C-alpha positions in Angstrom: 109.3 -127.8 28.1 109.9 -125.2 25.5 108.9 -122.4 27.8 111.4 -123.6 30.4 114.2 -123.6 27.9 113.3 -120.2 26.7 113.1 -118.8 30.2 116.5 -120.3 31.1 118.0 -118.7 28.0 116.6 -115.3 28.9 117.8 -115.8 32.5 121.3 -116.6 31.3 121.3 -113.5 29.0 120.2 -111.4 31.9 123.0 -112.7 34.2 125.6 -112.2 31.5 124.5 -108.5 31.0 124.5 -108.1 34.8 128.1 -109.4 35.1 129.2 -107.2 32.2 127.7 -104.1 33.9 129.4 -105.0 37.2 132.8 -105.4 35.5 132.4 -102.0 33.7 131.4 -100.3 37.0 134.5 -101.8 38.7 136.8 -100.7 35.9 135.4 -97.1 36.0 135.8 -97.1 39.8 139.4 -98.2 39.4 140.2 -95.6 36.8 138.6 -92.8 38.8 140.7 -93.6 41.8 143.9 -93.3 39.7 142.7 -90.0 38.1 141.8 -88.5 41.5 144.9 -89.8 43.3 147.3 -87.6 41.4 145.3 -84.6 40.0 146.8 -82.9 37.0 146.9 -79.5 38.7 149.1 -80.9 41.5 151.5 -82.4 38.9 151.7 -79.1 37.0 152.4 -77.2 40.3 155.3 -79.5 41.0 156.7 -79.1 37.5 156.3 -75.3 37.8 158.3 -75.3 41.0 161.2 -77.0 39.3 163.6 -74.2 38.5 166.1 -76.3 36.5 163.5 -77.1 33.8 163.1 -74.9 30.7 159.6 -73.6 29.7 159.7 -75.9 26.7 160.3 -78.9 28.9 157.5 -77.9 31.2 155.1 -77.7 28.3 156.1 -81.2 27.2 155.5 -82.4 30.7 152.0 -81.0 30.8 151.1 -83.0 27.7 152.4 -86.2 29.4 150.1 -85.5 32.4 147.0 -86.1 30.3 147.5 -89.8 31.1 146.7 -90.8 34.7 149.4 -93.5 34.7 152.0 -90.9 33.7 150.9 -88.7 36.5 151.2 -91.5 39.0 154.7 -92.4 37.8 155.8 -88.8 38.0 154.4 -88.3 41.5 155.8 -91.5 42.9 159.3 -91.4 41.3 162.2 -90.5 43.4 163.2 -86.8 43.4 166.6 -87.6 41.8 164.9 -89.1 38.7 
């Protein structure tokens, strides 16, 4: 009986690790989609084409683009904003 309990415990540990690994892989896949969806080079090119922004403002924008969510917001916002 002791062997069965021990085997079940090991099986449960294995399944927990398997689920954790799957969750981590899904999270990585989601974050990679966001990063690739709005590449930093494209965002910088858009900012560089904005003639009404000063060079200082452009440099500040480049720093903001380090975050994938900020790039997504920038690229999906309306032109007037």
